[in-house]
C-alpha positions as CSV (number, residue, x, y, z in Angstrom):
1,M,-17.4,6.1,0.7
2,K,-16.1,2.8,-0.6
3,L,-12.7,1.5,-0.6
4,L,-10.9,1.0,-3.9
5,V,-7.4,-0.5,-4.5
6,V,-5.7,0.0,-8.0
7,G,-2.2,-1.1,-8.6
8,A,0.6,-3.0,-10.3
9,S,3.2,-5.3,-8.7
10,Y,5.8,-7.7,-9.7
11,R,3.1,-10.3,-10.2
12,T,1.4,-8.3,-13.0
13,A,3.9,-6.0,-14.5
14,P,7.5,-6.1,-15.7
15,V,10.2,-4.0,-14.1
16,A,10.0,-1.5,-17.0
17,T,6.3,-0.8,-16.2
18,L,7.0,-0.5,-12.5
19,E,9.7,1.9,-13.3
20,Q,7.4,4.1,-15.3
21,L,4.8,4.0,-12.5
22,A,7.3,4.6,-9.5
23,V,6.7,7.8,-7.7
24,P,9.8,9.4,-6.3
25,P,9.6,10.5,-2.7
26,A,10.0,14.1,-3.9
27,D,6.8,13.9,-6.1
28,L,4.6,11.8,-3.6
29,T,2.8,14.7,-2.1
30,R,2.1,16.2,-5.6
31,T,0.7,12.9,-6.7
32,L,-1.3,12.5,-3.6
33,D,-2.8,16.0,-4.2
34,R,-3.6,15.1,-7.9
35,L,-5.5,12.0,-6.7
36,I,-7.8,13.7,-4.2
37,A,-8.4,16.5,-6.6
38,Q,-10.2,14.0,-8.8
39,P,-14.0,14.2,-8.8
40,Y,-14.6,10.6,-7.3
41,V,-11.6,10.4,-4.9
42,A,-12.1,11.6,-1.5
43,E,-9.1,10.0,0.3
44,A,-5.9,8.4,-1.0
45,V,-2.7,6.6,0.2
46,L,0.1,5.8,-2.4
47,V,2.3,2.9,-1.8
48,S,5.4,2.9,-4.2
49,T,8.1,0.4,-3.5
50,C,10.7,-1.7,-5.6
51,N,8.0,-4.2,-6.5
52,R,4.6,-2.6,-6.3
53,V,2.8,0.8,-6.9
54,E,-0.7,0.8,-5.3
55,V,-3.3,3.4,-4.7
56,Y,-5.6,2.8,-1.7
57,A,-8.6,5.1,-2.1
58,A,-12.0,6.2,-0.5
59,V,-14.2,6.8,-3.5
60,S,-17.8,7.9,-4.0
61,G,-18.3,5.5,-7.0
62,F,-16.6,2.5,-8.4
63,H,-16.4,3.4,-12.1
64,G,-15.6,7.1,-11.5
65,G,-13.0,6.2,-8.9
66,L,-11.4,3.7,-11.1
67,G,-11.4,6.0,-14.0
68,D,-9.9,8.9,-11.9
69,I,-7.1,6.7,-10.4
70,C,-6.2,5.1,-13.7
71,A,-5.8,8.5,-15.2
72,V,-3.4,9.7,-12.6
73,L,-1.4,6.4,-12.8
74,A,-1.3,6.5,-16.6
75,D,-0.1,10.0,-16.6
76,Q,2.6,9.2,-14.1
77,A,3.7,6.2,-16.5
78,G,3.5,8.4,-19.5
79,C,0.9,6.3,-21.4
80,Q,-2.8,5.9,-22.0
81,P,-5.0,4.1,-19.4
82,A,-5.8,1.5,-22.0
83,A,-2.1,0.6,-22.4
84,L,-1.7,0.3,-18.6
85,A,-4.9,-1.8,-17.9
86,P,-3.3,-5.1,-18.6
87,H,-0.8,-4.6,-15.8
88,L,-3.3,-3.4,-13.1
89,Y,-5.4,-5.2,-10.5
90,V,-8.6,-3.7,-9.0
91,H,-10.0,-4.6,-5.6
92,Y,-13.2,-3.0,-4.4
93,D,-14.9,-2.9,-1.0
94,A,-14.5,-6.1,1.0
95,A,-11.8,-7.3,-1.5
96,A,-9.9,-4.1,-1.1
97,V,-9.7,-4.6,2.7
98,D,-8.5,-8.2,2.2
99,H,-5.8,-7.1,-0.2
100,V,-4.5,-4.4,1.9
101,F,-4.3,-6.7,5.0
102,R,-2.6,-9.4,3.0
103,V,-0.1,-7.0,1.8
104,A,0.6,-5.7,5.4
105,A,0.9,-9.5,6.6
106,G,3.6,-10.2,3.9
107,L,1.4,-12.6,2.0
108,D,1.6,-10.6,-1.2
109,S,5.2,-10.0,-1.0
110,M,7.8,-11.4,-3.5
111,V,9.4,-13.2,-0.5
112,V,6.3,-14.2,1.4
113,G,6.5,-13.0,5.0
114,E,9.1,-10.4,4.6
115,A,8.7,-7.7,7.2
116,Q,10.0,-4.7,5.2
117,I,6.6,-4.1,3.7
118,L,5.3,-3.0,7.1
119,G,7.8,-0.1,7.2
120,Q,6.9,0.8,3.7
121,L,3.3,0.9,4.4
122,R,3.9,2.9,7.5
123,D,5.9,5.4,5.4
124,A,3.0,5.6,2.8
125,Y,0.6,6.3,5.7
126,H,2.7,9.0,7.2
127,S,3.0,10.7,3.8
128,A,-0.6,10.6,3.2
129,G,-1.1,12.2,6.7
130,G,1.4,14.9,5.9
131,A,-0.4,15.6,2.6
132,D,-3.7,15.6,4.3
133,S,-5.1,13.0,1.8
134,A,-6.1,10.3,4.4
135,G,-9.5,10.8,6.1
136,R,-11.3,8.7,8.6
137,L,-11.8,5.7,6.4
138,L,-8.3,5.3,5.4
139,H,-6.8,6.2,8.7
140,E,-8.8,3.4,10.1
141,L,-7.8,1.0,7.3
142,M,-4.1,1.8,7.6
143,Q,-4.0,1.6,11.3
144,Q,-5.7,-1.8,11.3
145,A,-3.6,-3.0,8.5
146,L,-0.3,-2.2,10.4
147,R,-1.7,-3.9,13.4
148,V,-2.6,-7.0,11.4
149,G,0.9,-7.2,9.9
150,K,2.5,-7.0,13.5
151,R,0.1,-9.7,14.6
152,A,1.0,-11.9,11.8
153,H,4.7,-11.8,12.7
154,A,4.1,-12.0,16.4
155,E,1.7,-15.0,16.3
156,T,3.1,-17.1,13.6
157,N,6.3,-18.4,12.2
158,I,6.0,-16.4,8.9
159,D,9.3,-14.8,9.8
160,R,11.0,-18.0,9.6
161,A,9.5,-18.8,6.2
162,G,10.1,-15.3,4.9
163,Q,13.3,-13.6,4.3
164,S,14.0,-10.0,3.3
165,V,14.3,-9.4,-0.4
166,V,17.9,-8.5,0.2
167,T,18.6,-11.8,2.0
168,A,17.1,-13.8,-0.9
169,A,19.0,-11.8,-3.5
170,L,22.2,-12.4,-1.6
171,D,21.5,-16.1,-1.5
172,L,21.4,-16.1,-5.2
173,A,24.6,-14.1,-5.3
174,A,26.3,-16.8,-3.1
175,E,25.2,-19.5,-5.6
176,M,27.0,-17.6,-8.4
177,L,30.1,-17.2,-6.2
178,D,30.8,-20.9,-5.3
179,G,28.2,-20.8,-2.4
180,E,29.9,-18.4,-0.2
181,L,29.8,-14.6,0.5
182,A,32.0,-14.7,3.6
183,G,35.3,-12.8,2.9
184,R,34.1,-11.5,-0.6
185,P,34.5,-7.8,-0.9
186,A,31.2,-6.2,-1.5
187,M,29.8,-2.7,-2.1
188,I,26.4,-1.1,-1.4
189,V,25.2,1.6,-3.7
190,G,22.6,3.8,-2.0
191,A,22.1,4.5,1.8
192,G,18.4,4.4,2.1
193,A,16.3,1.6,3.8
194,M,17.2,-1.1,1.3
195,G,20.9,-0.1,1.3
196,S,21.0,-0.1,5.1
197,L,19.5,-3.6,5.0
198,G,22.1,-4.7,2.4
199,V,24.9,-3.5,4.6
200,A,23.6,-5.2,7.7
201,T,22.9,-8.5,5.9
202,L,26.3,-8.6,4.1
203,S,28.1,-7.9,7.5
204,R,26.1,-10.8,9.1
205,L,27.2,-13.1,6.4
206,G,30.8,-12.2,6.9
207,A,31.4,-10.4,3.5
208,G,34.0,-7.9,3.4
209,P,35.6,-5.5,3.2
210,L,32.4,-3.5,2.7
211,T,32.1,-0.3,0.8
212,V,29.2,2.2,0.8
213,T,28.6,4.9,-1.7
214,N,25.7,7.4,-2.1
215,R,25.0,10.6,-3.7
216,G,24.6,12.2,-0.4
217,A,28.2,11.5,1.0
218,A,27.3,12.3,4.6
219,R,24.6,9.6,4.7
220,A,27.1,7.0,3.1
221,V,29.6,7.9,5.9
222,R,27.0,7.4,8.7
223,L,25.9,4.1,7.4
224,A,29.5,2.9,6.9
225,E,30.5,3.8,10.3
226,S,27.7,1.8,11.8
227,Y,29.0,-1.4,10.3
228,G,32.8,-0.8,10.1
229,A,32.6,-0.3,6.4
230,S,34.3,2.3,4.2
231,A,32.5,5.2,2.4
232,V,33.6,6.3,-1.0
233,P,32.4,9.2,-3.1
234,M,30.1,8.5,-6.0
235,A,32.8,10.0,-8.2
236,E,35.0,6.9,-7.4
237,L,32.4,4.4,-8.3
238,I,34.4,2.8,-11.2
239,T,37.4,2.3,-9.1
240,A,35.4,0.8,-6.2
241,L,33.5,-1.5,-8.6
242,A,36.8,-3.0,-9.8
243,D,37.6,-4.1,-6.3
244,V,34.5,-5.9,-5.3
245,D,32.7,-9.2,-6.2
246,V,29.1,-8.3,-5.1
247,V,27.1,-5.0,-5.4
248,V,23.7,-4.3,-3.9
249,A,22.2,-1.4,-5.8
250,A,19.3,0.3,-4.2
251,T,19.1,4.0,-4.8
252,A,16.3,6.3,-5.5
253,A,17.8,7.7,-8.7
254,T,15.5,8.2,-11.7
255,E,18.2,7.1,-14.0
256,P,20.6,4.0,-14.0
257,V,23.6,4.5,-11.8
258,L,25.5,1.4,-13.1
259,T,25.5,2.2,-16.8
260,R,27.1,0.0,-19.4
261,D,30.0,2.4,-19.8
262,V,30.6,2.5,-16.0
263,V,30.6,-1.3,-15.6
264,T,32.6,-1.8,-18.7
265,R,35.4,0.6,-17.5
266,A,35.3,-1.2,-14.1
267,L,35.6,-4.6,-15.7
268,A,38.7,-3.5,-17.5
269,R,40.5,-2.8,-14.2
270,R,39.5,-6.3,-12.7
271,D,41.8,-9.2,-12.8
272,A,40.9,-11.6,-15.5
273,D,40.6,-14.7,-13.2
274,R,38.7,-13.1,-10.5
275,G,35.3,-14.4,-11.4
276,P,32.0,-12.8,-12.1
277,L,30.9,-9.4,-10.9
278,V,27.4,-10.0,-9.4
279,L,25.1,-6.9,-9.4
280,L,22.0,-7.2,-7.4
281,D,19.6,-4.4,-8.7
282,L,16.9,-4.0,-6.0
283,A,15.9,-0.6,-7.1
284,V,12.8,0.7,-9.0
285,P,13.5,2.5,-11.4
286,R,16.4,0.2,-12.1
287,D,20.0,1.2,-11.0
288,V,21.5,-1.2,-13.5
289,E,21.2,-0.4,-17.2
290,P,19.5,-3.2,-19.1
291,G,22.7,-3.6,-21.5
292,V,24.9,-4.4,-18.5
293,A,23.6,-7.9,-18.4
294,E,25.0,-8.7,-21.8
295,L,28.6,-7.9,-20.8
296,P,30.9,-10.9,-20.2
297,G,32.0,-11.5,-16.7
298,V,28.8,-9.9,-15.2
299,E,25.7,-11.4,-13.6
300,V,22.8,-9.2,-13.0
301,V,19.9,-10.1,-10.5
302,D,16.9,-7.7,-10.8
303,I,13.5,-7.8,-9.6
304,D,12.2,-9.8,-12.5
305,R,14.8,-12.6,-11.9
306,M,14.0,-12.5,-8.2
307,A,10.3,-13.1,-8.8
308,A,10.9,-16.1,-10.9
309,V,13.2,-17.7,-8.2
310,L,11.0,-16.9,-5.3
311,A,7.7,-18.2,-7.0
312,D,7.4,-21.3,-4.8
313,G,7.1,-19.2,-1.6
314,P,7.5,-20.3,2.1
315,A,6.2,-23.2,4.1
316,A,2.5,-23.6,3.3
317,A,1.5,-24.1,7.1
318,D,2.9,-20.7,8.0
319,A,1.2,-18.8,5.1
320,A,-2.1,-20.6,5.9
321,E,-2.0,-19.6,9.5
322,V,-1.4,-15.9,8.5
323,A,-4.2,-16.2,5.9
324,R,-6.6,-17.3,8.8
325,I,-5.6,-14.3,10.8
326,V,-6.2,-12.0,7.9
327,A,-9.6,-13.5,7.2
328,G,-10.8,-12.9,10.7
329,E,-9.4,-9.3,10.8
330,V,-11.0,-8.5,7.4
331,E,-14.4,-9.6,8.8
332,S,-13.8,-7.5,12.0
333,F,-13.0,-4.5,9.9
334,L,-16.1,-5.0,7.7
335,S,-18.2,-5.2,10.7
336,W,-17.0,-2.0,11.9
337,L,-17.4,-0.5,8.5
338,R,-21.0,-1.7,8.3
339,G,-21.7,-0.2,11.7
340,A,-20.1,3.1,10.7
341,D,-22.3,3.1,7.6
342,V,-25.6,3.1,9.6
343,A,-24.6,5.9,11.8
344,P,-25.8,8.7,9.4
345,T,-29.2,6.9,9.2
346,V,-29.4,6.6,13.0
347,A,-28.5,10.3,13.3
348,A,-31.1,11.3,10.7
349,L,-33.8,9.4,12.6
350,R,-33.0,11.1,15.8
351,G,-32.9,14.4,14.1
352,R,-36.3,13.8,12.6
353,A,-37.6,12.9,16.0
354,D,-36.1,16.2,17.5
355,D,-37.8,18.1,14.7
356,V,-41.2,16.6,15.5
357,V,-40.8,17.3,19.2
358,A,-39.7,21.0,18.6
359,T,-42.6,21.5,16.3
360,E,-45.2,20.1,18.7
361,L,-43.7,22.1,21.6
362,R,-44.1,25.3,19.6
363,R,-47.6,24.4,18.8
364,L,-48.3,23.7,22.6
365,G,-46.8,27.1,23.5
366,Q,-49.2,28.8,21.1
367,R,-52.2,26.9,22.2
368,R,-51.5,27.3,25.9
369,P,-49.8,30.6,26.6
370,D,-51.0,30.4,30.1
371,L,-48.3,27.7,30.9
372,S,-45.3,28.9,32.9
373,D,-41.8,28.6,31.9
374,D,-41.3,25.8,34.4
375,Q,-44.4,24.0,33.1
376,R,-43.2,24.2,29.5
377,A,-39.7,23.0,30.5
378,E,-41.1,20.1,32.4
379,V,-43.4,19.1,29.4
380,A,-40.4,19.4,27.0
381,R,-38.2,17.1,29.2
382,T,-41.1,14.6,29.5
383,V,-41.6,14.5,25.7
384,H,-37.9,14.1,25.1
385,R,-37.6,11.3,27.5
386,V,-40.5,9.4,25.9
387,V,-39.0,9.8,22.4
388,Q,-35.5,8.8,23.5
389,R,-36.9,5.7,25.2
390,L,-38.9,4.7,22.2
391,L,-35.9,5.2,19.9
392,H,-33.2,3.7,22.1
393,Q,-33.8,-0.1,21.5
394,P,-34.6,0.2,17.8
395,T,-31.3,2.2,17.3
396,V,-29.2,0.0,19.4
397,R,-30.6,-3.1,17.6
398,V,-30.1,-1.6,14.0
399,R,-26.5,-0.9,14.8
400,Q,-26.0,-4.5,16.0
401,L,-27.8,-5.9,12.8
402,A,-25.9,-3.5,10.5
403,A,-22.6,-5.0,11.8
404,E,-23.6,-8.4,10.4
405,P,-23.3,-9.4,6.8
406,G,-26.0,-7.9,4.6
407,G,-26.7,-5.4,7.5
408,D,-26.9,-2.6,5.1
409,Q,-30.5,-3.5,4.3
410,Y,-31.8,-2.4,7.8
411,A,-30.4,1.1,7.5
412,A,-32.1,1.2,4.0
413,L,-35.3,0.0,5.6
414,L,-35.2,2.7,8.3
415,R,-34.7,5.4,5.6
416,E,-37.8,4.1,3.7
417,L,-40.0,3.7,6.7
418,F,-39.4,7.1,8.1
419,D,-38.6,8.9,4.8
420,L,-35.2,10.0,6.0
421,D,-33.1,12.3,3.9
422,V,-29.6,10.9,4.5
423,P,-26.7,12.3,2.4
424,Q,-25.4,9.5,0.1
425,T,-21.6,9.9,0.6
426,S,-21.2,6.2,-0.4
427,P,-23.5,5.3,-3.3
428,V,-23.6,1.6,-3.8
429,D,-22.4,0.7,-7.3
430,T,-23.0,-2.8,-8.7
431,V,-19.5,-4.1,-8.8
432,P,-19.0,-5.5,-12.4
433,D,-17.4,-8.9,-13.0
434,V,-14.4,-7.1,-14.6
435,V,-12.9,-6.3,-11.2
436,A,-12.5,-10.0,-10.2
437,T,-9.1,-11.3,-10.3
438,D,-8.0,-15.0,-11.0
439,L,-6.1,-17.2,-8.7
440,D,-2.8,-15.8,-9.6
441,G,-3.9,-12.3,-8.7
442,R,-3.7,-11.2,-12.3
443,P,-6.2,-8.8,-13.5
444,S,-9.1,-10.2,-15.5
445,F,-10.5,-7.0,-16.7
446,D,-9.9,-5.5,-20.2
447,A,-8.6,-2.3,-21.2
448,A,-12.0,-1.4,-22.5
449,D,-13.4,-1.6,-18.9
450,I,-11.5,1.5,-17.9
451,P,-13.2,4.7,-18.8
452,P,-11.1,6.6,-21.5
453,T,-10.4,9.5,-19.4
454,G,-6.9,10.2,-20.7
455,G,-4.4,12.1,-18.5
456,A,-4.9,13.8,-15.2
457,R,-7.7,16.4,-15.0
């Protein structure tokens, strides 16, 4: 099997497209089932966050795997694969490993170095385990990716350079409110991971009083109690909006929670000289209806705006150090992968030797029926020892050579020399130029390069 990554992120797709692609937690297992039901997809992990939707897959062929994954993603987005292609990036084999490790290390995040992606990757991995969609290859990939992410934060100052998306968004909010959030009343809509981070960050910045609302009232109460905030029912959203200056919206709702009508009615209850109502929409799909940004007295910060503001990234030295760590870890993983690829060939060679020994021992038994059981057993042990000693050094050496770049040629040579029939679970495709990406990480392949497979099969 070979590794294939197909995805879209804030770098390549507008929020509207990410909204279409987003997979709600309730649909995650069903989508994973659809992915591994495809002909060329054997394993799959699906990452769906506020600024990226990615499929990590073990596939039996590049073109077939790409077509299968694009079909499922296009069906999720409600469009044809050709319409989705301009927003997708594709990474194959070594490039796929590099991408996953860079994501885990925070190098591909909107705010470079933010650690929240590690938790999101862990959740995606656990979901794949629960759906039984991750096999040996993706288990190893995800475990190593999580380790690489932890190492990046432990051994470098990337944490100093990278903030959470919530922190960066609140910095923008502070600029819109005379540079200060301390003492400003604020509300958090949603009590999930992002909402919890919002409450914690606002509390640390001295904002208050703080209000939490959520469709599940009990969860809102628990979160509010943890930070000395107040919980209000979602039915009182309009009233609560009228009394705050900042809102962090981060729910898992499939439709906007802060609609134009809701915000308009809240504005009507606010004092005219109070200043703007700042809405930080950190959800995908969006929590704030697009038309809200047109209302006077409202400032909306969404994922698109965040991407533009954070384009410059952190200190170059910190990112460069993490990139060096990632490069070394990628090469280590590829060495393991090459060694794992030669194992079936070594097993087939030893199996061939065992078959030859068994055949010759049967012939000996036919030609020398006078041999006792002890004599035949001693002959069998002697022949097996000879064969094992002859094969030991070559098989150890071929494993060592296979772990080096270009090492797959040694396994191929063994198969040719000994005419070994090794099941080809990972046919080597010629990776076309269309899967390359330019320096900005944007896809350089055309819609025509994706097989016209249509919807899910």
